[in-house]
PDB file of N, CA, C and O in Angstrom, chain B, residues numbered from 101:
ATOM      1  N   MET B 101     -98.440   2.871  -5.701  1.00  0.00           N
ATOM      2  CA  MET B 101     -99.374   2.832  -6.841  1.00  0.00           C
ATOM      3  C   MET B 101     -98.601   2.625  -8.135  1.00  0.00           C
ATOM      4  O   MET B 101     -97.654   3.360  -8.411  1.00  0.00           O
ATOM      5  N   MET B 102     -98.982   1.658  -8.913  1.00  0.00           N
ATOM      6  CA  MET B 102     -98.311   1.327 -10.151  1.00  0.00           C
ATOM      7  C   MET B 102     -98.873   2.162 -11.319  1.00  0.00           C
ATOM      8  O   MET B 102    -100.088   2.239 -11.500  1.00  0.00           O
ATOM      9  N   THR B 103     -98.003   2.769 -12.087  1.00  0.00           N
ATOM     10  CA  THR B 103     -98.442   3.557 -13.219  1.00  0.00           C
ATOM     11  C   THR B 103     -98.222   2.814 -14.484  1.00  0.00           C
ATOM     12  O   THR B 103     -97.143   2.262 -14.702  1.00  0.00           O
ATOM     13  N   LEU B 104     -99.218   2.783 -15.330  1.00  0.00           N
ATOM     14  CA  LEU B 104     -99.059   2.151 -16.654  1.00  0.00           C
ATOM     15  C   LEU B 104     -98.247   2.984 -17.613  1.00  0.00           C
ATOM     16  O   LEU B 104     -98.467   4.189 -17.737  1.00  0.00           O
ATOM     17  N   LYS B 105     -97.326   2.364 -18.279  1.00  0.00           N
ATOM     18  CA  LYS B 105     -96.584   3.100 -19.318  1.00  0.00           C
ATOM     19  C   LYS B 105     -97.374   3.168 -20.580  1.00  0.00           C
ATOM     20  O   LYS B 105     -98.170   2.278 -20.882  1.00  0.00           O
ATOM     21  N   PRO B 106     -97.145   4.284 -21.361  1.00  0.00           N
ATOM     22  CA  PRO B 106     -97.799   4.432 -22.642  1.00  0.00           C
ATOM     23  C   PRO B 106     -97.334   3.319 -23.586  1.00  0.00           C
ATOM     24  O   PRO B 106     -96.301   2.689 -23.357  1.00  0.00           O
ATOM     25  N   ASN B 107     -98.111   3.085 -24.652  1.00  0.00           N
ATOM     26  CA  ASN B 107     -97.691   2.174 -25.710  1.00  0.00           C
ATOM     27  C   ASN B 107     -96.718   2.876 -26.594  1.00  0.00           C
ATOM     28  O   ASN B 107     -97.122   3.650 -27.462  1.00  0.00           O
ATOM     29  N   PHE B 108     -95.428   2.633 -26.405  1.00  0.00           N
ATOM     30  CA  PHE B 108     -94.410   3.315 -27.168  1.00  0.00           C
ATOM     31  C   PHE B 108     -94.469   2.998 -28.693  1.00  0.00           C
ATOM     32  O   PHE B 108     -94.086   3.828 -29.518  1.00  0.00           O
ATOM     33  N   GLN B 109     -94.951   1.795 -29.040  1.00  0.00           N
ATOM     34  CA  GLN B 109     -95.047   1.423 -30.424  1.00  0.00           C
ATOM     35  C   GLN B 109     -96.061   2.236 -31.165  1.00  0.00           C
ATOM     36  O   GLN B 109     -95.934   2.421 -32.376  1.00  0.00           O
ATOM     37  N   GLN B 110     -97.056   2.724 -30.487  1.00  0.00           N
ATOM     38  CA  GLN B 110     -98.137   3.509 -31.149  1.00  0.00           C
ATOM     39  C   GLN B 110     -97.816   4.969 -31.221  1.00  0.00           C
ATOM     40  O   GLN B 110     -98.504   5.706 -31.927  1.00  0.00           O
ATOM     41  N   MET B 111     -96.788   5.432 -30.515  1.00  0.00           N
ATOM     42  CA  MET B 111     -96.428   6.832 -30.501  1.00  0.00           C
ATOM     43  C   MET B 111     -95.703   7.221 -31.760  1.00  0.00           C
ATOM     44  O   MET B 111     -95.002   6.407 -32.360  1.00  0.00           O
ATOM     45  N   SER B 112     -95.869   8.467 -32.166  1.00  0.00           N
ATOM     46  CA  SER B 112     -95.063   8.979 -33.279  1.00  0.00           C
ATOM     47  C   SER B 112     -93.671   9.222 -32.744  1.00  0.00           C
ATOM     48  O   SER B 112     -93.457   9.250 -31.532  1.00  0.00           O
ATOM     49  N   ARG B 113     -92.719   9.398 -33.655  1.00  0.00           N
ATOM     50  CA  ARG B 113     -91.360   9.671 -33.205  1.00  0.00           C
ATOM     51  C   ARG B 113     -91.280  10.895 -32.359  1.00  0.00           C
ATOM     52  O   ARG B 113     -90.559  10.917 -31.361  1.00  0.00           O
ATOM     53  N   LYS B 114     -92.022  11.944 -32.741  1.00  0.00           N
ATOM     54  CA  LYS B 114     -92.044  13.207 -31.951  1.00  0.00           C
ATOM     55  C   LYS B 114     -92.615  13.004 -30.573  1.00  0.00           C
ATOM     56  O   LYS B 114     -92.066  13.499 -29.588  1.00  0.00           O
ATOM     57  N   GLU B 115     -93.747  12.258 -30.492  1.00  0.00           N
ATOM     58  CA  GLU B 115     -94.299  11.955 -29.163  1.00  0.00           C
ATOM     59  C   GLU B 115     -93.363  11.171 -28.298  1.00  0.00           C
ATOM     60  O   GLU B 115     -93.214  11.449 -27.108  1.00  0.00           O
ATOM     61  N   LEU B 116     -92.704  10.149 -28.919  1.00  0.00           N
ATOM     62  CA  LEU B 116     -91.750   9.355 -28.142  1.00  0.00           C
ATOM     63  C   LEU B 116     -90.606  10.151 -27.714  1.00  0.00           C
ATOM     64  O   LEU B 116     -90.158   9.980 -26.580  1.00  0.00           O
ATOM     65  N   ARG B 117     -90.067  11.037 -28.536  1.00  0.00           N
ATOM     66  CA  ARG B 117     -88.963  11.920 -28.171  1.00  0.00           C
ATOM     67  C   ARG B 117     -89.383  12.750 -26.989  1.00  0.00           C
ATOM     68  O   ARG B 117     -88.622  12.843 -26.025  1.00  0.00           O
ATOM     69  N   THR B 118     -90.582  13.377 -27.005  1.00  0.00           N
ATOM     70  CA  THR B 118     -91.012  14.154 -25.904  1.00  0.00           C
ATOM     71  C   THR B 118     -91.128  13.371 -24.630  1.00  0.00           C
ATOM     72  O   THR B 118     -90.787  13.868 -23.557  1.00  0.00           O
ATOM     73  N   TYR B 119     -91.593  12.180 -24.730  1.00  0.00           N
ATOM     74  CA  TYR B 119     -91.706  11.277 -23.520  1.00  0.00           C
ATOM     75  C   TYR B 119     -90.303  10.969 -23.000  1.00  0.00           C
ATOM     76  O   TYR B 119     -90.053  11.058 -21.798  1.00  0.00           O
ATOM     77  N   VAL B 120     -89.413  10.616 -23.877  1.00  0.00           N
ATOM     78  CA  VAL B 120     -88.032  10.277 -23.441  1.00  0.00           C
ATOM     79  C   VAL B 120     -87.378  11.435 -22.727  1.00  0.00           C
ATOM     80  O   VAL B 120     -86.705  11.239 -21.715  1.00  0.00           O
ATOM     81  N   LEU B 121     -87.570  12.683 -23.254  1.00  0.00           N
ATOM     82  CA  LEU B 121     -86.972  13.845 -22.621  1.00  0.00           C
ATOM     83  C   LEU B 121     -87.615  14.104 -21.257  1.00  0.00           C
ATOM     84  O   LEU B 121     -86.946  14.594 -20.347  1.00  0.00           O
ATOM     85  N   ALA B 122     -88.884  13.787 -21.104  1.00  0.00           N
ATOM     86  CA  ALA B 122     -89.548  14.059 -19.813  1.00  0.00           C
ATOM     87  C   ALA B 122     -89.329  12.899 -18.821  1.00  0.00           C
ATOM     88  O   ALA B 122     -89.498  13.084 -17.616  1.00  0.00           O
ATOM     89  N   HIS B 123     -88.960  11.724 -19.310  1.00  0.00           N
ATOM     90  CA  HIS B 123     -88.759  10.539 -18.453  1.00  0.00           C
ATOM     91  C   HIS B 123     -87.390   9.942 -18.765  1.00  0.00           C
ATOM     92  O   HIS B 123     -87.312   8.817 -19.259  1.00  0.00           O
ATOM     93  N   ARG B 124     -86.330  10.656 -18.492  1.00  0.00           N
ATOM     94  CA  ARG B 124     -85.007  10.284 -18.814  1.00  0.00           C
ATOM     95  C   ARG B 124     -84.525   8.987 -18.140  1.00  0.00           C
ATOM     96  O   ARG B 124     -83.557   8.368 -18.580  1.00  0.00           O
ATOM     97  N   GLU B 125     -85.189   8.610 -17.114  1.00  0.00           N
ATOM     98  CA  GLU B 125     -84.820   7.399 -16.447  1.00  0.00           C
ATOM     99  C   GLU B 125     -85.454   6.147 -17.048  1.00  0.00           C
ATOM    100  O   GLU B 125     -85.135   5.029 -16.643  1.00  0.00           O
ATOM    101  N   ASP B 126     -86.338   6.333 -18.001  1.00  0.00           N
ATOM    102  CA  ASP B 126     -87.032   5.230 -18.644  1.00  0.00           C
ATOM    103  C   ASP B 126     -86.147   4.595 -19.764  1.00  0.00           C
ATOM    104  O   ASP B 126     -86.190   5.029 -20.916  1.00  0.00           O
ATOM    105  N   ASP B 127     -85.382   3.603 -19.410  1.00  0.00           N
ATOM    106  CA  ASP B 127     -84.489   2.970 -20.363  1.00  0.00           C
ATOM    107  C   ASP B 127     -85.213   2.290 -21.504  1.00  0.00           C
ATOM    108  O   ASP B 127     -84.729   2.313 -22.635  1.00  0.00           O
ATOM    109  N   GLU B 128     -86.383   1.673 -21.233  1.00  0.00           N
ATOM    110  CA  GLU B 128     -87.099   1.028 -22.281  1.00  0.00           C
ATOM    111  C   GLU B 128     -87.557   2.008 -23.372  1.00  0.00           C
ATOM    112  O   GLU B 128     -87.468   1.714 -24.564  1.00  0.00           O
ATOM    113  N   ALA B 129     -88.042   3.159 -22.943  1.00  0.00           N
ATOM    114  CA  ALA B 129     -88.486   4.172 -23.925  1.00  0.00           C
ATOM    115  C   ALA B 129     -87.324   4.686 -24.718  1.00  0.00           C
ATOM    116  O   ALA B 129     -87.463   4.878 -25.926  1.00  0.00           O
ATOM    117  N   LEU B 130     -86.162   4.926 -24.099  1.00  0.00           N
ATOM    118  CA  LEU B 130     -84.946   5.379 -24.789  1.00  0.00           C
ATOM    119  C   LEU B 130     -84.515   4.331 -25.784  1.00  0.00           C
ATOM    120  O   LEU B 130     -84.172   4.677 -26.915  1.00  0.00           O
ATOM    121  N   ARG B 131     -84.519   3.053 -25.412  1.00  0.00           N
ATOM    122  CA  ARG B 131     -84.108   2.004 -26.312  1.00  0.00           C
ATOM    123  C   ARG B 131     -85.001   1.949 -27.530  1.00  0.00           C
ATOM    124  O   ARG B 131     -84.511   1.854 -28.655  1.00  0.00           O
ATOM    125  N   ILE B 132     -86.278   2.007 -27.328  1.00  0.00           N
ATOM    126  CA  ILE B 132     -87.244   2.000 -28.454  1.00  0.00           C
ATOM    127  C   ILE B 132     -87.015   3.204 -29.371  1.00  0.00           C
ATOM    128  O   ILE B 132     -87.006   3.067 -30.594  1.00  0.00           O
ATOM    129  N   TYR B 133     -86.830   4.387 -28.770  1.00  0.00           N
ATOM    130  CA  TYR B 133     -86.590   5.592 -29.553  1.00  0.00           C
ATOM    131  C   TYR B 133     -85.324   5.448 -30.391  1.00  0.00           C
ATOM    132  O   TYR B 133     -85.329   5.758 -31.583  1.00  0.00           O
ATOM    133  N   MET B 134     -84.212   4.967 -29.758  1.00  0.00           N
ATOM    134  CA  MET B 134     -82.992   4.843 -30.482  1.00  0.00           C
ATOM    135  C   MET B 134     -83.117   3.776 -31.593  1.00  0.00           C
ATOM    136  O   MET B 134     -82.589   3.947 -32.692  1.00  0.00           O
ATOM    137  N   ASP B 135     -83.813   2.696 -31.287  1.00  0.00           N
ATOM    138  CA  ASP B 135     -84.037   1.660 -32.348  1.00  0.00           C
ATOM    139  C   ASP B 135     -84.776   2.243 -33.516  1.00  0.00           C
ATOM    140  O   ASP B 135     -84.454   1.976 -34.673  1.00  0.00           O
ATOM    141  N   ARG B 136     -85.776   3.048 -33.203  1.00  0.00           N
ATOM    142  CA  ARG B 136     -86.607   3.665 -34.263  1.00  0.00           C
ATOM    143  C   ARG B 136     -85.770   4.573 -35.123  1.00  0.00           C
ATOM    144  O   ARG B 136     -85.874   4.545 -36.350  1.00  0.00           O
ATOM    145  N   LEU B 137     -84.912   5.407 -34.472  1.00  0.00           N
ATOM    146  CA  LEU B 137     -84.013   6.312 -35.195  1.00  0.00           C
ATOM    147  C   LEU B 137     -83.052   5.529 -36.096  1.00  0.00           C
ATOM    148  O   LEU B 137     -82.813   5.888 -37.249  1.00  0.00           O
ATOM    149  N   HIS B 138     -82.520   4.466 -35.535  1.00  0.00           N
ATOM    150  CA  HIS B 138     -81.545   3.628 -36.273  1.00  0.00           C
ATOM    151  C   HIS B 138     -82.177   3.027 -37.514  1.00  0.00           C
ATOM    152  O   HIS B 138     -81.504   2.894 -38.536  1.00  0.00           O
ATOM    153  N   ASN B 139     -83.430   2.666 -37.458  1.00  0.00           N
ATOM    154  CA  ASN B 139     -84.097   1.952 -38.540  1.00  0.00           C
ATOM    155  C   ASN B 139     -84.841   2.893 -39.477  1.00  0.00           C
ATOM    156  O   ASN B 139     -85.349   2.460 -40.511  1.00  0.00           O
ATOM    157  N   GLU B 140     -84.909   4.134 -39.140  1.00  0.00           N
ATOM    158  CA  GLU B 140     -85.686   5.161 -39.973  1.00  0.00           C
ATOM    159  C   GLU B 140     -84.902   5.522 -41.174  1.00  0.00           C
ATOM    160  O   GLU B 140     -83.699   5.766 -41.072  1.00  0.00           O
ATOM    161  N   SER B 141     -85.553   5.570 -42.362  1.00  0.00           N
ATOM    162  CA  SER B 141     -84.879   6.003 -43.544  1.00  0.00           C
ATOM    163  C   SER B 141     -84.731   7.543 -43.546  1.00  0.00           C
ATOM    164  O   SER B 141     -85.509   8.246 -42.902  1.00  0.00           O
ATOM    165  N   GLY B 142     -83.768   8.030 -44.246  1.00  0.00           N
ATOM    166  CA  GLY B 142     -83.587   9.474 -44.360  1.00  0.00           C
ATOM    167  C   GLY B 142     -82.766  10.059 -43.248  1.00  0.00           C
ATOM    168  O   GLY B 142     -82.508  11.262 -43.244  1.00  0.00           O
ATOM    169  N   ILE B 143     -82.343   9.243 -42.297  1.00  0.00           N
ATOM    170  CA  ILE B 143     -81.451   9.697 -41.226  1.00  0.00           C
ATOM    171  C   ILE B 143     -80.012   9.566 -41.695  1.00  0.00           C
ATOM    172  O   ILE B 143     -79.605   8.505 -42.168  1.00  0.00           O
ATOM    173  N   ILE B 144     -79.237  10.644 -41.566  1.00  0.00           N
ATOM    174  CA  ILE B 144     -77.834  10.563 -41.985  1.00  0.00           C
ATOM    175  C   ILE B 144     -77.049  10.074 -40.779  1.00  0.00           C
ATOM    176  O   ILE B 144     -77.139  10.591 -39.665  1.00  0.00           O
ATOM    177  N   ARG B 145     -76.276   9.046 -41.082  1.00  0.00           N
ATOM    178  CA  ARG B 145     -75.422   8.430 -40.018  1.00  0.00           C
ATOM    179  C   ARG B 145     -73.947   8.658 -40.327  1.00  0.00           C
ATOM    180  O   ARG B 145     -73.529   8.644 -41.485  1.00  0.00           O
ATOM    181  N   HIS B 146     -73.197   8.858 -39.310  1.00  0.00           N
ATOM    182  CA  HIS B 146     -71.713   9.028 -39.436  1.00  0.00           C
ATOM    183  C   HIS B 146     -71.095   7.738 -38.992  1.00  0.00           C
ATOM    184  O   HIS B 146     -71.281   7.309 -37.853  1.00  0.00           O
ATOM    185  N   THR B 147     -70.336   7.096 -39.910  1.00  0.00           N
ATOM    186  CA  THR B 147     -69.802   5.792 -39.646  1.00  0.00           C
ATOM    187  C   THR B 147     -68.365   5.774 -39.110  1.00  0.00           C
ATOM    188  O   THR B 147     -67.905   4.765 -38.574  1.00  0.00           O
ATOM    189  N   GLY B 148     -67.681   6.877 -39.259  1.00  0.00           N
ATOM    190  CA  GLY B 148     -66.316   6.966 -38.796  1.00  0.00           C
ATOM    191  C   GLY B 148     -66.207   7.403 -37.334  1.00  0.00           C
ATOM    192  O   GLY B 148     -67.205   7.701 -36.677  1.00  0.00           O
ATOM    193  N   GLY B 149     -65.018   7.432 -36.867  1.00  0.00           N
ATOM    194  CA  GLY B 149     -64.788   7.950 -35.514  1.00  0.00           C
ATOM    195  C   GLY B 149     -64.940   9.451 -35.428  1.00  0.00           C
ATOM    196  O   GLY B 149     -64.799  10.166 -36.420  1.00  0.00           O
ATOM    197  N   LEU B 150     -65.224   9.907 -34.252  1.00  0.00           N
ATOM    198  CA  LEU B 150     -65.376  11.350 -34.042  1.00  0.00           C
ATOM    199  C   LEU B 150     -64.130  11.908 -33.343  1.00  0.00           C
ATOM    200  O   LEU B 150     -63.613  11.297 -32.408  1.00  0.00           O
ATOM    201  N   ASN B 151     -63.647  13.085 -33.806  1.00  0.00           N
ATOM    202  CA  ASN B 151     -62.559  13.711 -33.129  1.00  0.00           C
ATOM    203  C   ASN B 151     -63.112  14.810 -32.261  1.00  0.00           C
ATOM    204  O   ASN B 151     -64.329  14.987 -32.209  1.00  0.00           O
ATOM    205  N   GLU B 152     -62.253  15.571 -31.563  1.00  0.00           N
ATOM    206  CA  GLU B 152     -62.693  16.589 -30.657  1.00  0.00           C
ATOM    207  C   GLU B 152     -63.524  17.682 -31.344  1.00  0.00           C
ATOM    208  O   GLU B 152     -64.518  18.158 -30.796  1.00  0.00           O
ATOM    209  N   GLU B 153     -63.098  18.071 -32.552  1.00  0.00           N
ATOM    210  CA  GLU B 153     -63.864  19.110 -33.234  1.00  0.00           C
ATOM    211  C   GLU B 153     -65.276  18.597 -33.591  1.00  0.00           C
ATOM    212  O   GLU B 153     -66.252  19.341 -33.505  1.00  0.00           O
ATOM    213  N   ASP B 154     -65.367  17.319 -33.991  1.00  0.00           N
ATOM    214  CA  ASP B 154     -66.686  16.741 -34.294  1.00  0.00           C
ATOM    215  C   ASP B 154     -67.560  16.762 -33.037  1.00  0.00           C
ATOM    216  O   ASP B 154     -68.746  17.082 -33.120  1.00  0.00           O
ATOM    217  N   PHE B 155     -67.004  16.433 -31.903  1.00  0.00           N
ATOM    218  CA  PHE B 155     -67.787  16.461 -30.645  1.00  0.00           C
ATOM    219  C   PHE B 155     -68.250  17.887 -30.326  1.00  0.00           C
ATOM    220  O   PHE B 155     -69.392  18.088 -29.912  1.00  0.00           O
ATOM    221  N   ASN B 156     -67.379  18.863 -30.515  1.00  0.00           N
ATOM    222  CA  ASN B 156     -67.716  20.278 -30.260  1.00  0.00           C
ATOM    223  C   ASN B 156     -68.881  20.728 -31.172  1.00  0.00           C
ATOM    224  O   ASN B 156     -69.830  21.384 -30.742  1.00  0.00           O
ATOM    225  N   GLN B 157     -68.750  20.330 -32.464  1.00  0.00           N
ATOM    226  CA  GLN B 157     -69.849  20.720 -33.414  1.00  0.00           C
ATOM    227  C   GLN B 157     -71.162  20.034 -33.056  1.00  0.00           C
ATOM    228  O   GLN B 157     -72.230  20.642 -33.133  1.00  0.00           O
ATOM    229  N   LEU B 158     -71.077  18.790 -32.671  1.00  0.00           N
ATOM    230  CA  LEU B 158     -72.265  18.054 -32.291  1.00  0.00           C
ATOM    231  C   LEU B 158     -72.873  18.674 -31.048  1.00  0.00           C
ATOM    232  O   LEU B 158     -74.087  18.873 -31.006  1.00  0.00           O
ATOM    233  N   GLU B 159     -72.095  18.981 -30.054  1.00  0.00           N
ATOM    234  CA  GLU B 159     -72.606  19.592 -28.847  1.00  0.00           C
ATOM    235  C   GLU B 159     -73.294  20.948 -29.131  1.00  0.00           C
ATOM    236  O   GLU B 159     -74.340  21.244 -28.553  1.00  0.00           O
ATOM    237  N   GLN B 160     -72.700  21.768 -30.023  1.00  0.00           N
ATOM    238  CA  GLN B 160     -73.311  23.059 -30.392  1.00  0.00           C
ATOM    239  C   GLN B 160     -74.665  22.777 -31.142  1.00  0.00           C
ATOM    240  O   GLN B 160     -75.657  23.459 -30.884  1.00  0.00           O
ATOM    241  N   LEU B 161     -74.694  21.848 -31.995  1.00  0.00           N
ATOM    242  CA  LEU B 161     -75.903  21.561 -32.771  1.00  0.00           C
ATOM    243  C   LEU B 161     -77.035  21.107 -31.804  1.00  0.00           C
ATOM    244  O   LEU B 161     -78.178  21.541 -31.946  1.00  0.00           O
ATOM    245  N   ILE B 162     -76.711  20.245 -30.836  1.00  0.00           N
ATOM    246  CA  ILE B 162     -77.665  19.756 -29.885  1.00  0.00           C
ATOM    247  C   ILE B 162     -78.164  20.909 -29.044  1.00  0.00           C
ATOM    248  O   ILE B 162     -79.368  21.002 -28.803  1.00  0.00           O
ATOM    249  N   GLU B 163     -77.294  21.788 -28.588  1.00  0.00           N
ATOM    250  CA  GLU B 163     -77.671  22.938 -27.780  1.00  0.00           C
ATOM    251  C   GLU B 163     -78.585  23.851 -28.535  1.00  0.00           C
ATOM    252  O   GLU B 163     -79.564  24.334 -27.966  1.00  0.00           O
ATOM    253  N   ARG B 164     -78.311  24.114 -29.804  1.00  0.00           N
ATOM    254  CA  ARG B 164     -79.169  24.952 -30.630  1.00  0.00           C
ATOM    255  C   ARG B 164     -80.551  24.313 -30.797  1.00  0.00           C
ATOM    256  O   ARG B 164     -81.579  24.976 -30.656  1.00  0.00           O
ATOM    257  N   ARG B 165     -80.553  23.067 -31.086  1.00  0.00           N
ATOM    258  CA  ARG B 165     -81.845  22.366 -31.370  1.00  0.00           C
ATOM    259  C   ARG B 165     -82.674  22.278 -30.128  1.00  0.00           C
ATOM    260  O   ARG B 165     -83.883  22.504 -30.185  1.00  0.00           O
ATOM    261  N   VAL B 166     -82.062  21.950 -28.973  1.00  0.00           N
ATOM    262  CA  VAL B 166     -82.795  21.867 -27.691  1.00  0.00           C
ATOM    263  C   VAL B 166     -83.275  23.268 -27.299  1.00  0.00           C
ATOM    264  O   VAL B 166     -84.408  23.448 -26.853  1.00  0.00           O
ATOM    265  N   GLY B 167     -82.411  24.234 -27.469  1.00  0.00           N
ATOM    266  CA  GLY B 167     -82.786  25.613 -27.101  1.00  0.00           C
ATOM    267  C   GLY B 167     -83.888  26.148 -27.938  1.00  0.00           C
ATOM    268  O   GLY B 167     -84.640  27.006 -27.476  1.00  0.00           O
ATOM    269  N   ASN B 168     -84.029  25.681 -29.168  1.00  0.00           N
ATOM    270  CA  ASN B 168     -85.089  26.167 -30.094  1.00  0.00           C
ATOM    271  C   ASN B 168     -86.350  25.321 -29.950  1.00  0.00           C
ATOM    272  O   ASN B 168     -87.395  25.679 -30.493  1.00  0.00           O
ATOM    273  N   GLY B 169     -86.271  24.225 -29.241  1.00  0.00           N
ATOM    274  CA  GLY B 169     -87.429  23.356 -29.090  1.00  0.00           C
ATOM    275  C   GLY B 169     -87.740  22.557 -30.371  1.00  0.00           C
ATOM    276  O   GLY B 169     -88.870  22.101 -30.546  1.00  0.00           O
ATOM    277  N   ASN B 170     -86.750  22.382 -31.271  1.00  0.00           N
ATOM    278  CA  ASN B 170     -86.942  21.612 -32.475  1.00  0.00           C
ATOM    279  C   ASN B 170     -86.890  20.105 -32.208  1.00  0.00           C
ATOM    280  O   ASN B 170     -86.386  19.640 -31.186  1.00  0.00           O
ATOM    281  N   THR B 171     -87.426  19.384 -33.161  1.00  0.00           N
ATOM    282  CA  THR B 171     -87.434  17.867 -33.071  1.00  0.00           C
ATOM    283  C   THR B 171     -86.272  17.334 -33.841  1.00  0.00           C
ATOM    284  O   THR B 171     -86.079  16.120 -33.906  1.00  0.00           O
TER     285      THR B 171
END
């Protein structure tokens, strides 16, 4: 049975994020979500390389946000 995918373009960023987390194998949804994040204003981007401490801090931030259920 073929399942229809939701219309990712009509989803809010929060809805799309929830979908991506629930359907981690859906590369199309992830690509659209990442494109949207890349093009969204107000997002702080780091343009330099990351060192080990940066990765550790990023990992801790992600764990806190995922653990709290934040968007």
